[in-house]
C-alpha positions as CSV (number, residue, x, y, z in Angstrom):
1,M,61.5,-28.5,-13.1
2,T,61.3,-32.2,-12.3
3,E,63.5,-33.0,-15.4
4,K,66.1,-30.4,-14.2
5,L,66.2,-32.0,-10.7
6,T,66.5,-35.4,-12.3
7,G,69.5,-34.1,-14.1
8,L,70.9,-32.8,-10.8
9,T,70.6,-36.3,-9.3
10,E,72.3,-37.8,-12.3
11,W,75.1,-35.2,-12.2
12,F,76.0,-36.2,-8.6
13,Q,76.7,-39.7,-9.9
14,T,79.4,-38.5,-12.3
15,P,83.1,-38.3,-11.2
16,P,83.1,-34.5,-10.5
17,G,79.8,-35.0,-8.6
18,Q,81.2,-37.7,-6.5
19,Y,84.4,-35.7,-5.9
20,L,82.3,-32.7,-4.7
21,L,80.0,-34.9,-2.5
22,G,83.1,-36.5,-0.8
23,W,84.5,-33.1,0.2
24,E,81.1,-31.8,1.4
25,Q,80.4,-34.9,3.4
26,T,83.6,-34.4,5.3
27,Q,82.8,-30.7,6.0
28,F,79.3,-31.5,7.2
29,D,80.6,-34.2,9.6
30,L,83.1,-31.8,11.1
31,A,80.6,-28.9,11.4
32,V,77.7,-30.7,13.0
33,A,79.6,-33.2,15.3
34,D,79.8,-30.9,18.3
35,L,76.4,-29.1,17.9
36,F,74.0,-30.0,20.6
37,G,70.2,-29.6,21.0
38,Y,67.1,-31.7,20.3
39,N,65.9,-31.1,16.8
40,A,67.8,-31.0,13.5
41,L,66.6,-30.8,9.9
42,Q,68.3,-31.4,6.5
43,L,66.5,-29.6,3.6
44,G,67.2,-31.3,0.3
45,L,70.0,-33.3,-1.4
46,P,69.5,-36.9,-0.1
47,E,72.8,-37.9,-1.7
48,L,74.4,-36.4,1.4
49,Q,73.8,-37.6,5.0
50,T,74.7,-34.3,6.6
51,L,73.4,-35.2,10.0
52,Q,75.0,-38.6,10.4
53,A,77.8,-37.3,12.7
54,N,75.3,-35.2,14.9
55,R,74.0,-36.6,18.2
56,M,70.7,-34.8,18.5
57,P,67.9,-37.2,19.3
58,Y,65.6,-36.0,16.5
59,R,67.0,-35.7,13.0
60,W,64.9,-35.4,9.8
61,L,65.4,-35.2,6.1
62,A,62.9,-33.0,4.2
63,L,62.6,-32.9,0.4
64,P,60.6,-30.7,-2.0
65,E,57.9,-32.5,-3.9
66,E,59.7,-32.1,-7.2
67,L,62.9,-33.7,-5.9
68,E,61.0,-36.5,-4.2
69,S,59.3,-37.2,-7.6
70,A,62.6,-37.1,-9.4
71,I,64.2,-39.5,-7.0
72,A,61.3,-41.9,-7.1
73,L,61.5,-41.8,-10.9
74,D,65.2,-42.5,-10.8
75,D,64.8,-45.4,-8.3
76,G,62.2,-46.9,-10.6
77,L,64.5,-46.7,-13.6
78,T,67.6,-48.2,-11.9
79,G,65.7,-50.7,-9.7
80,Q,68.0,-49.8,-6.7
81,P,66.6,-49.3,-3.2
82,R,66.8,-45.8,-1.8
83,R,69.7,-45.3,0.7
84,T,68.2,-42.3,2.6
85,R,64.9,-42.3,4.4
86,V,62.8,-39.2,3.8
87,A,60.9,-38.0,6.8
88,L,58.6,-35.4,5.1
89,V,57.9,-33.7,1.8
90,T,57.6,-30.0,2.1
91,D,58.2,-26.6,0.6
92,A,61.5,-25.1,2.0
93,A,59.9,-21.7,1.9
94,A,57.0,-22.8,4.1
95,L,58.2,-25.2,6.7
96,P,55.6,-27.1,8.9
97,F,57.3,-26.3,12.1
98,P,56.4,-23.7,14.8
99,A,58.6,-20.8,15.5
100,A,61.8,-21.3,17.5
101,S,61.5,-25.1,17.4
102,L,64.7,-26.4,15.6
103,D,68.3,-26.2,16.9
104,L,70.0,-27.0,13.6
105,V,69.0,-26.6,9.9
106,V,71.3,-27.8,7.1
107,L,70.9,-26.5,3.6
108,P,73.1,-28.5,1.1
109,H,72.7,-26.6,-2.2
110,T,69.1,-25.8,-1.2
111,L,69.1,-22.1,-1.7
112,E,70.5,-22.1,-5.3
113,F,67.9,-24.6,-6.4
114,S,65.0,-22.8,-4.8
115,A,62.6,-20.5,-6.5
116,D,62.8,-17.9,-3.7
117,P,66.1,-18.4,-1.8
118,H,65.6,-15.3,0.4
119,Q,62.2,-16.6,1.6
120,V,63.8,-19.9,2.5
121,L,66.4,-18.1,4.7
122,R,63.6,-16.1,6.3
123,E,61.7,-19.4,7.1
124,V,64.9,-20.9,8.5
125,E,65.3,-17.9,10.7
126,R,61.8,-18.3,11.9
127,V,62.0,-22.0,12.9
128,L,65.5,-21.7,14.5
129,V,65.8,-21.2,18.3
130,P,68.0,-18.3,19.5
131,E,71.6,-19.3,19.1
132,G,70.5,-22.1,16.7
133,R,72.7,-22.7,13.7
134,V,72.3,-23.0,9.9
135,V,74.9,-24.8,7.8
136,I,74.9,-23.9,4.1
137,S,76.8,-25.2,1.0
138,G,76.6,-23.9,-2.5
139,F,78.4,-23.6,-5.8
140,N,80.8,-20.7,-6.1
141,P,80.1,-18.7,-9.3
142,G,83.6,-17.2,-9.1
143,S,85.4,-20.5,-9.3
144,L,86.8,-22.3,-12.4
145,W,83.6,-24.5,-12.4
146,G,81.4,-21.5,-12.1
147,L,83.1,-19.5,-14.8
148,R,82.9,-22.4,-17.2
149,Q,79.1,-22.8,-16.4
150,G,78.6,-19.0,-17.0
151,R,80.4,-19.0,-20.3
152,A,78.4,-22.0,-21.6
153,R,75.1,-20.3,-20.5
154,L,76.1,-17.0,-22.1
155,G,77.1,-18.7,-25.3
156,G,73.8,-20.6,-25.4
157,R,71.8,-17.5,-25.0
158,M,73.7,-15.7,-27.7
159,G,73.6,-18.7,-30.0
160,L,77.3,-18.8,-30.5
161,L,78.0,-22.3,-29.3
162,G,74.9,-24.1,-30.5
163,T,73.6,-26.4,-27.8
164,P,75.4,-25.3,-24.6
165,H,77.5,-28.0,-23.0
166,L,77.0,-27.2,-19.3
167,F,79.4,-28.7,-16.8
168,L,77.2,-28.2,-13.7
169,P,73.5,-29.0,-13.3
170,D,71.2,-26.6,-15.2
171,A,68.8,-26.0,-12.3
172,G,68.6,-22.8,-10.3
173,E,70.9,-19.8,-10.1
174,F,74.2,-19.8,-8.2
175,I,74.5,-17.5,-5.2
176,G,77.8,-15.9,-4.5
177,P,79.2,-16.2,-0.9
178,W,79.4,-12.5,-0.4
179,R,75.8,-12.1,-1.5
180,L,74.8,-14.8,0.9
181,R,76.7,-13.0,3.7
182,D,74.6,-9.9,3.1
183,W,71.4,-11.9,3.3
184,L,72.4,-13.6,6.6
185,R,73.4,-10.2,8.1
186,L,70.0,-8.8,7.2
187,L,68.3,-11.7,9.1
188,S,70.4,-11.2,12.2
189,F,72.7,-14.2,11.5
190,E,76.3,-14.1,12.5
191,V,78.7,-16.0,10.3
192,E,80.7,-18.3,12.6
193,S,82.9,-19.9,10.0
194,D,83.3,-20.2,6.2
195,R,85.6,-22.1,3.9
196,F,86.0,-23.0,0.2
197,G,86.9,-26.3,-1.4
198,C,87.3,-28.4,-4.6
199,Y,90.0,-26.6,-6.5
200,R,90.5,-29.1,-9.2
201,P,89.7,-28.0,-12.8
202,A,86.3,-28.7,-14.4
203,M,87.2,-32.2,-15.7
204,K,84.6,-34.9,-16.4
205,T,86.7,-38.0,-16.0
206,D,88.0,-39.5,-12.8
207,K,91.4,-40.0,-14.4
208,W,92.1,-36.3,-14.8
209,L,90.5,-35.4,-11.5
210,Q,93.0,-37.7,-9.8
211,R,95.9,-36.2,-11.8
212,T,95.1,-32.8,-10.6
213,A,94.5,-33.7,-6.9
214,W,97.6,-31.6,-6.0
215,M,95.5,-28.5,-6.8
216,D,93.4,-29.0,-3.7
217,R,96.4,-28.3,-1.5
218,A,97.8,-25.6,-3.6
219,G,94.4,-23.9,-4.0
220,A,93.7,-23.8,-0.3
221,R,96.9,-22.0,0.2
222,W,97.3,-19.7,-2.9
223,W,93.8,-19.0,-4.2
224,P,91.4,-20.0,-1.3
225,I,88.4,-18.0,-2.5
226,F,88.2,-19.7,-5.9
227,G,87.1,-23.1,-4.7
228,A,84.2,-24.7,-6.7
229,V,82.0,-24.8,-3.6
230,Y,81.7,-22.8,-0.4
231,F,80.6,-23.8,3.1
232,V,79.1,-21.5,5.7
233,V,78.1,-21.9,9.3
234,A,76.0,-19.1,10.8
235,V,74.4,-18.5,14.2
236,K,71.0,-16.9,14.8
237,R,71.5,-14.0,17.2
238,V,68.6,-12.5,19.1
239,R,69.2,-9.1,20.8
240,G,67.7,-9.2,24.2
241,M,66.3,-6.3,26.2
242,R,68.2,-4.7,29.0
243,L,66.3,-3.4,31.9
244,L,67.3,0.1,32.9
245,G,67.0,1.4,36.5
246,P,65.6,4.8,37.4
247,A,67.6,7.8,36.4
248,W,67.4,9.4,39.8
249,K,69.3,8.3,42.9
250,P,67.5,7.0,45.9
251,R,67.0,9.6,48.6
252,R,69.1,9.1,51.6
253,A,67.5,9.2,55.1
254,A,68.2,12.4,56.9
255,S,70.6,12.0,59.9
256,P,69.2,13.2,63.2
257,A,70.3,16.6,64.4
258,P,73.0,16.5,67.1
259,V,71.7,17.0,70.6
260,P,73.8,19.3,72.8
261,V,74.9,17.8,76.0
262,T,74.9,20.1,79.1
263,N,77.7,19.9,81.4
264,R,76.7,19.2,84.9
265,R,78.4,20.9,87.7
């Protein structure tokens, strides 16, 4: 698993990886800028600073042990200092926070590279306060990038293409946006906004990515759901109790009987 995550870190240094990170960084900055509270947590992907535009006083970056080891190995090989400070190393499926203690949790590609993504969402729901938000990004399996990845994996399993030439990192399973919506609904999350991005073809060189830059504008208009990556903001809803009054009506006080007045002669 560490080798796969090392490959993930290396992929984000390639031209398509940098193209994707640039789009996602812009989306995270817009999504978290006006979210208020006290405690915010980013789970995974230190290549992105998803909380840099947020103004909460306490913001942390948490990484799984495998990814922390992979990054430490990569830093040792390149000799370059790490850009992002890691606050804690933890399992995303068992967060060391009490219930209802975080106002914002950010999951940049965390679910698809987790062994149990549904348990990660349940844990996020546990630590979020009512009306807290979770921001999620992930690869879209229905995009051009996702279809190329699926074809390479299928050919590799069937032995038709020899060694499969994967375009995206070979770590984890991609989760479709509609499947993610169902998971969020089951956990009482309400999707506040969603969008797709990165419509350029699966090219490995910066030259061809720049030549097809016009497809970002065309894709957002003509085939919006086929972007290479999706972006979802959801709110944790907690249904409160409503106190009901008694079914009977209060008894009205009896009015005094009229007293006859005698006429005096």
